[in-house]
C-alpha positions in Angstrom: 40.4 32.0 35.1 39.8 28.4 36.1 38.1 25.5 34.2 35.3 23.1 35.0 34.2 19.9 33.4 30.7 18.5 32.7 30.1 15.1 34.2 28.6 12.1 32.3 25.2 12.3 34.0 23.3 11.1 30.9 23.6 8.3 28.4 25.1 4.9 28.8 28.1 6.2 30.7 25.9 7.5 33.6 26.8 5.0 36.3 28.2 5.0 39.8 31.7 3.9 38.9 32.0 6.2 35.9 30.9 9.3 37.9 33.4 8.5 40.7 36.2 8.0 38.2 35.3 11.1 36.2 35.1 13.4 39.3 38.3 12.1 40.8 40.2 12.3 37.5 39.0 15.9 37.0 40.2 16.6 40.5 43.6 15.1 39.8 44.0 16.9 36.5 43.4 20.3 38.1 39.9 21.2 37.0 38.3 23.4 39.7 34.8 22.2 39.3 32.7 19.3 38.0 29.2 20.2 36.6 26.0 18.2 36.5 23.3 19.1 34.0 19.6 18.9 35.0 16.8 17.1 33.4 13.7 15.5 35.1 11.8 13.9 32.2 12.8 13.5 28.5 9.7 13.5 26.2 9.8 11.1 23.2 8.6 14.0 20.9 10.2 17.4 21.4 9.2 20.3 19.2 10.8 23.0 21.3 14.1 24.0 19.6 17.2 23.1 21.7 19.2 26.3 22.2 22.4 24.5 23.2 23.3 22.5 20.1 24.1 23.6 16.6 21.3 21.5 15.1 18.6 22.8 17.6 17.7 19.2 18.6 18.1 17.8 22.1 21.1 15.5 22.1 20.2 12.8 24.7 17.9 10.0 23.4 14.8 9.5 25.6 15.6 5.8 26.3 18.9 6.7 27.9 19.4 7.4 31.7 19.6 11.1 32.8 20.5 11.3 36.5 19.1 14.0 38.8 21.8 16.6 39.2 21.6 17.4 43.0 21.5 13.7 43.8 24.7 13.2 41.7 26.4 16.1 43.5 25.4 14.8 46.9 26.8 11.4 46.0 30.1 12.9 44.7 30.5 15.1 47.8 31.4 11.9 49.6 33.6 10.6 46.8 35.9 13.6 46.4 37.8 15.9 48.7 38.7 19.3 47.0 36.9 19.8 43.7 33.9 22.1 43.6 30.5 20.5 42.8 28.4 22.5 40.3 24.8 22.3 39.1 24.4 23.5 35.5 21.7 24.5 36.0 18.9 23.5 38.4 15.6 24.3 36.7 14.0 26.0 39.7 10.4 25.9 38.3 10.3 22.1 38.6 10.9 22.2 42.4 9.5 24.0 45.4 12.2 26.6 46.5 12.2 25.4 50.1 13.0 21.9 48.9 15.8 22.6 46.4 17.4 25.1 48.7 17.4 22.6 51.5 19.0 20.1 49.2 21.6 22.7 48.2 22.6 23.8 51.7 22.8 20.2 52.9 25.2 19.4 50.0 27.2 22.5 50.7 27.5 21.6 54.4 28.4 17.9 53.8 30.9 18.9 51.1 32.4 21.6 53.4 31.5 24.5 51.1 32.2 23.1 47.7 28.7 23.5 46.1 28.2 26.0 43.3 24.5 26.3 42.6 23.7 27.2 39.1 20.0 28.0 38.6 17.9 28.7 35.5 14.3 28.7 34.2 14.5 25.9 31.6 13.8 25.8 27.9 11.7 22.7 27.0 7.9 23.4 26.8 7.1 19.7 26.7 9.0 19.1 30.0 7.1 21.9 31.7 3.8 20.4 30.5 4.8 17.0 31.9 5.8 18.6 35.3 2.5 20.6 35.5 4.6 23.8 35.6 3.8 27.1 33.8 6.0 27.7 30.8 4.7 31.2 30.3 5.2 32.3 33.9 8.6 30.6 34.4 10.5 33.9 34.6 8.1 35.4 37.3 8.2 32.1 39.2 12.0 32.0 39.2 12.2 35.6 40.4 10.0 34.7 43.4 12.1 31.6 44.1 15.3 33.6 44.3 13.5 36.1 46.6 12.5 33.2 48.7 16.1 32.0 48.8 17.3 35.4 49.8 14.9 35.4 52.7 15.7 31.9 53.9 19.5 32.4 53.6 19.6 35.9 55.1 17.1 35.8 58.0 16.9 33.7 61.2 13.1 33.9 61.2 12.0 34.2 57.6 8.7 35.2 56.1 7.6 35.7 52.5 4.4 36.5 50.7 4.3 36.5 46.9 2.0 35.5 44.0 3.3 31.9 43.9 4.9 31.2 47.4 4.1 32.3 50.9 5.3 31.3 54.4 5.4 33.0 57.8 8.1 32.9 60.5 10.0 29.8 59.6 13.5 28.7 60.5 15.8 27.3 57.8 19.0 25.6 58.7 21.7 25.0 57.6 22.1 28.1 55.5 25.6 27.6 54.0 28.9 26.1 55.1 30.6 29.4 54.7 29.5 33.0 54.5 27.5 32.6 51.4 26.1 29.8 49.1 27.3 30.7 45.6 24.3 31.1 43.2 25.2 31.4 39.5 22.3 32.4 37.3 22.1 30.8 33.9 20.4 32.0 30.8 21.5 34.2 27.8 18.8 36.8 27.4 18.2 40.2 29.0 15.8 38.8 31.6 18.5 36.2 32.7 21.1 39.0 32.8 18.9 41.1 35.0 18.2 38.1 37.2 22.0 37.5 37.6 22.5 41.2 38.4 19.8 41.2 41.0 20.4 37.9 42.7 23.5 36.1 41.5 27.1 35.7 42.4 27.8 35.1 38.7 26.2 35.3 35.2 26.5 31.8 33.8 25.3 31.5 30.2 25.8 28.6 27.8 26.7 29.7 24.3 27.2 27.2 21.4 29.2 29.9 19.7 30.4 33.2 21.1 33.5 35.3 20.8 35.2 36.5 24.0 34.5 40.1 22.9 30.8 39.5 22.5 30.6 37.7 25.8 32.3 40.6 27.5 30.0 43.1 25.8 26.9 41.2 27.0 28.3 41.1 30.5 28.6 44.9 30.6 24.8 45.0 30.8 24.9 42.6 33.8 27.4 44.9 35.5 25.3 48.0 34.7 22.1 46.4 36.1 23.9 45.2 39.2 24.9 48.8 40.0 21.3 49.7 39.5 20.3 47.2 42.2 22.9 48.9 44.6 25.2 45.9 44.2 28.9 46.0 43.6 29.3 44.8 40.0 32.6 43.2 40.9 30.6 40.8 43.1 28.8 39.4 40.1 31.4 37.3 38.2 31.4 36.4 34.5 31.4 32.7 34.0 30.1 30.6 31.1 29.7 27.1 29.6 31.2 26.3 26.2 31.2 23.2 24.1 34.7 22.0 23.0 35.9 19.6 20.3 39.5 18.3 20.5 41.1 17.3 17.1 44.1 15.3 16.2 45.5 17.8 13.8 45.5 21.6 13.8 42.4 23.2 12.1 41.5 26.6 10.9 40.4 28.7 13.9 37.1 30.4 14.3 37.0 33.1 17.0 33.5 32.0 18.3 34.2 28.3 18.6 36.4 26.0 20.7 37.7 23.5 18.3 41.2 22.3 17.5 44.2 20.6 19.1 44.7 21.0 22.8 47.2 23.8 22.1 44.8 25.6 19.8 41.9 25.3 22.4 44.2 26.5 25.1 45.1 29.6 23.1 41.4 30.3 22.5 40.6 29.9 26.2 43.3 32.4 27.0 41.4 35.0 25.0 38.3 34.4 27.2 40.5 34.9 30.3 41.8 38.1 28.8 38.2 39.2 28.3 37.4 38.9 32.0 35.9 35.5 32.2 36.5 33.9 35.6 35.4 30.4 34.9 34.6 28.2 31.9 32.7 25.0 32.2 33.8 22.8 29.3 31.5 20.3 27.7 33.5 17.9 25.5 31.2 17.0 22.6 32.6 13.6 21.5 29.4 11.5 21.4 30.9 8.3 22.8 32.2 8.5 26.3 35.5 6.5 25.7 36.4 9.1 22.9 35.2 11.9 25.2 37.4 10.9 28.1 40.4 10.5 25.7 39.9 14.1 24.5 39.6 15.4 28.0 42.8 13.6 29.0 44.7 14.9 26.0 43.6 18.5 26.8 44.2 18.1 30.6 47.7 16.8 30.2 48.7 19.3 27.6 47.0 22.6 28.6 48.9 25.0 30.8 45.6 26.3 32.1 45.1 23.5 34.6 47.0 23.1 37.9 47.1 19.4 38.9 49.2 20.3 41.9 46.3 22.3 43.4 45.2 20.6 46.6 42.8 23.1 48.2 40.5 24.3 45.5 37.6 24.4 47.9 39.0 27.7 49.3 38.0 29.3 46.0 34.3 28.4 46.4 
């Protein structure tokens, strides 16, 4: 199992110099991947419950910057050498599939195969309304977008006709730097699991709290569905995003939460590795960035799960 790190793409810390420093330090510490979250607009009033925080409320104030994730990864492709560049996750419904796929394959080419494209269908009804996108049909639209991606990446002369998208006999280049552009499908429910089984190279959920055993049990459904789509289940990896809080002193451990000293969090992560998780993207939850980077450094310099000597992580992409 390798580890990734969420970048400061939102809030006061979201700046050119901070992002370069964060990505390069992550590379030096031995993280395999840096991850950029996606948000286009941030409504002042949000009634939709936020599924990725304990309090159900979105954590980024609307008057703070939130940088566009693919733009950030394109920028960092030229500022780093080896670390993988991950989107967690691109909300497909806010973009035309020909556009976001062109952005993705361009980043993959310019970074020499380091892009990991996480995709999802979004959660905030107010953002869909602002974007003029259907919240109700977002699952159906996402399925078509992934079918479009399959056609464009797999065929020299691609055609597609669906309920939402259609094109005839088009060329699409570049396709990917290597044999395949990694597409990791986010989402926690059965529809997302089916989507990962059908289209993805990994199932990539974000759980605020989950035990390794529960995550593995849920993944079994993904593997079962992959076989039903005549895909090798071993080609659909189990990865996840988890929040983490580093403490100064040891705390009582909860099996569904990453909280404690670097040593305690390392032991907890080892249980995820034993459960078959291939990658964990860590979101350090300290609200102020100076405190967050201090927590990251304490963990990175203490945990035996990171390999700062690794100099060719791009080969893993």
